[in-house]
N, C-alpha and C positions, 0 to 999 in steps of 0.2 A: 702374411707378411704385412707389416705396417707401411704406410706411404712415407716417402722421404719428406723431411721437414721443408716447409716453404721458406725460400730465401727472403730476408727482410729488405726493405727499400735500401738502395745504395747509400753509402756514407757520402754526404755532400762535401767532398774534398775541396780544399782551396789550394791552388797551385800557382796562380799567377801573381808575380810581384816584381816591382822595379828594384833592382839591386845591382851592386857591383862590389867585388871584393875590395876591402880596404877603405871604402867610402863610409863616412859617418853620416847617417841619416837621422834627422829629427823626426820622430814618429808621432809623438804627442808632446804636450808641454813638459812632461817629466821624463820621457823615455827617448833615448838615442840608441842606435844599433850600428855596430861595425861587423861586417861579415868576413870571416876568414876565407882564405883561398883554398879550402879543402873540399870543394864540391865532389860528391861521389854518390854511388847508389845508396849508401847508408846515411849520408848527411844532406842530401838534396842540394841546395845551393851552397851549402857550407854552414859552419857553426856561426850562429848569430850571437855575438857578445853584447849584452845589454848594459847600458849606462843609465843609472837612475839618479835624477836630481841635477842640480847646478851648483858649482862652487865646491861643496862638500858632497861627495857622491859615493854610490855603491856600484860595483861592477859585478855582473852575474855571468858566470861561465867564461873565463878568459879564453878558453878554447885550446886549439892544438899548439904544440911547441914550434911555431913558425916565426922566424925573425920578421918577416913582412907584416904579420898580424901584430906582433909585439910593437913594432914601430908605428903601425897605423893607430893602435889604441893610444899610445903615448902622444901622438900628434893630436888626436881628437880631444885629449884631456889636458892639453897644455894650460898651465896656470891654475888648475883645479887640484883639489885634495881628495885622494881616494881613502875613504874611511873604512870600507868593508869590501872584501873580495869573497863572493859567495858562490859555492859550487853546488849545482843541483844533484850531481852524482859523479861517480868515479870513472866514467869512461873517458878515454884519452882525448877525444875530440871536444870534451868539455873542460877537463881539469889539467891537462898536461902543462899548460903555460902558467898555471896558477902561482906556483912558488916563485918563479922568476919575476912575474909581474908584481906580485904582492911585495916581494923584497925590494924591488925597484922603487915602489911607492911607500914603503914603510907601513904597510897595512896588514892586518891579520887575515888569514884564510878561514872562512866559516863554512860549516857543513856538517855532515855526519860521516863517520869513518866507515870504511868497507869491512867492518868487523863481521867475521863469519862467512864472507863472500868467498867463493871458490871458483877457479876456472872451470869451464865446461870440459867434458870428456875430450881428450885429445883428438878423437875421431870425429867430433862434431864439426859441422861446417862453420866457417867464419862468417858471423852475421853482424859484427859491430866493428868499430874502428879500434878495438882493443880496450882492455880495462887495466887500471892501476889498482891492484888488490892490496897495495900497501898504503893507499891514500889515507892520510890522517890530517884533519884540519887543525889549525891552531886553537880554534874555539868551537865548541859544539853549538849548533843551532837546532834546538829541539822543537818539536811540534808545538805551535802556539806562541813561540817566542817571537819577539819583534826586534828589528833594528831600525834606526831612523836617522834622518838628517834634516837640513832646512827644507821644510815643505814636503817631505816624503816619509812614509812609514811602510816597511815591508814586514809581513807576517809569514813565518815559516809554516808550511803544511807538509808534514811527513807523509809521503805518498808512495809507500813500497809497492812494488809490482814489477815495473821495468827493471829496477834493481832494489835490493833491500834497503839501501840508504837514500833513495831518491827523495828530493825535496822540490816542492813548488813554492813560489814566493808570491804572496798577494800584495799588490800595491793599493793600499787603502784609499788614497786620494783619487784614484781613477777607477776603482772597482775592477781592477784588471789582475790577471794571474799570469806570471811567468811560469809556463807549464813544463819547461825542460823537455824531456822525452816522454813524459807521462801521457800527454796528448799532443799530437802533431797534426797540423792542418792538411799536409800533403799526402799522408799515408797512415796506416795503423802502426802503433808502437810495437816493438818486439819485446816479448816476455820470454826470457830464456832461463829455465832452471839450470842449476840449483839456486843461483842468486835471485833470479826473477821468480815471482809467485803469482799465478793466475787468480787465485781467490783474493789475495790482497789487492791485486790490480783492479778487479771489478768493484771491490768495496770502495776503493779510493776514487774510481771514476764516478760512482754515485755520490760520494761525499762532495766532490768538486761540482757536480751538476747541481746539487742542492744549495750550494753557496750563491748561485745566481750571478756569476761574474759577467760583466758587460763585454769583456774581450779577453781572449787567451793569446799570449805571446809565446809560441814555442821557440826553442833554441834553433830549430831548423825549419825554414820555410815561413810563409806569410801568416798573419794573425787570423784567428777565428773570431769573427765579429758577431756571430749568432750562436753562442756556445750551447745553449740548452738542447736544441734539436740535434746539433752535431754530436754532443756527448751521448745523447740517447741512441743515436745511430751507431756510435762506437760500441756501446753496451749491447745493443741488439745483434751486432755482428758477432760478438764473442759468444753470446748465447746460441746463436745459429750454429757456429762451429761445434759447440758442445752437443747440440741436438744431432748434428750430423754424425758425430762419433757414437753417440748412443744408438742411433739408427743402424750404423754399420755393425756394431757389436751385438745388436739384437738378433742378427743372423748367425751368430757363433763367434768364437774367439778369432782374433785377427791381429795383424801387425800394422804399424804405421805405413810401411811400404805398400801394403795391400789397400789401405784406406785412401791413399793420396789420389789415385786416378778418379775415384768416385767423388770425393769431397772437392777436388779442384779440377773438375772436368773442364777441358779447354785451356788449362794453364800451360804455358810453355814449360816443358819438362826441365829446362835449365833452372827453373825457379823452384823445383821440387825440394831441394835442400832447405830453403827458407820455409816452405810450407810444412815440411816435416818437423822443424823445430817448433812451429806454432802448434801443431797437433800434439807434440810431446808436452808442451806446457799445459794444455788442457787435460791430457791424460794424467799427468802428474797430480793435478788438482783433484781429478775424479778418484784416483787411487787413494789420495790422502783423505778424502771424504768417506771412503769405503763403498763408493758406488761401482767401482771397477777394480778388478784384481789383475795382477800381472805376475809373471814368473821372475821374481826377484825385484831389484830396484828398477823403477821405470826408466827406460832407455829407448833409443831409436830402434833397436833390434828385439825388444821385448814382445811377448805375446800377451794380449790384453783380452779380458772377458768381462761381461757384465756380472755384477754380484747379484745373484738371484736370492 
């Protein structure tokens, strides 16, 4: 029997921040943020809507459909013109307010549609704030395309993984990245099949790491100000989980339910549903690569085996 894989160094999470819902904070010369009042286990302190520029501005992820957040954004932008409303992906805590806010300001909604995205199995645990699978932007914002205003330029990076249509936005003038839910400072990002894809996610993590951004601005939580080692730890964590799965299956066919107590020793069992979905995302990737087999479509109740 082979020994269990060694755990990598812990991810250097960043969790402390000065914040208040509805308050507009000037973060850098080009970036402001207003946090919605939707703090939860999934959103941390709540959705952070970013405002880029002055005078003629872009707004990234207007957030949940809350009147208080709508009013707070409008108060923060008094006297300014919204030229672009950009959505990182179609989860409701990012996009639900987009249409109302964009119409109020006469601005287009930019992003990528949720084409091909499907809800999870009805029996799967709820892991997100909900998804709008009918989301369709007014204008497509494809990988490598830019939008700009006075003194600011945003480049779109299509970063599938968390969702198939996920976008990050690079702010050229500050070498910063609005990372949406692709990379979060306070926790690992959720990758839920069938819309999420673990192989895509790892590819895009490495792509972002190689870009050498000075700062990451997630939609939830504080910034990551030393991205390179942080992203490296993110990637190492995912490789470790995959190694754990391979180790478990080296002893014979198994199920996700049987793997959890070993892979997540010491974890509060109330968190097992979340852990199970993480394991499923890895197993789905392993099956797709041909490294693992299962009895039918990968699912929470499937039996998995190493491909010999």
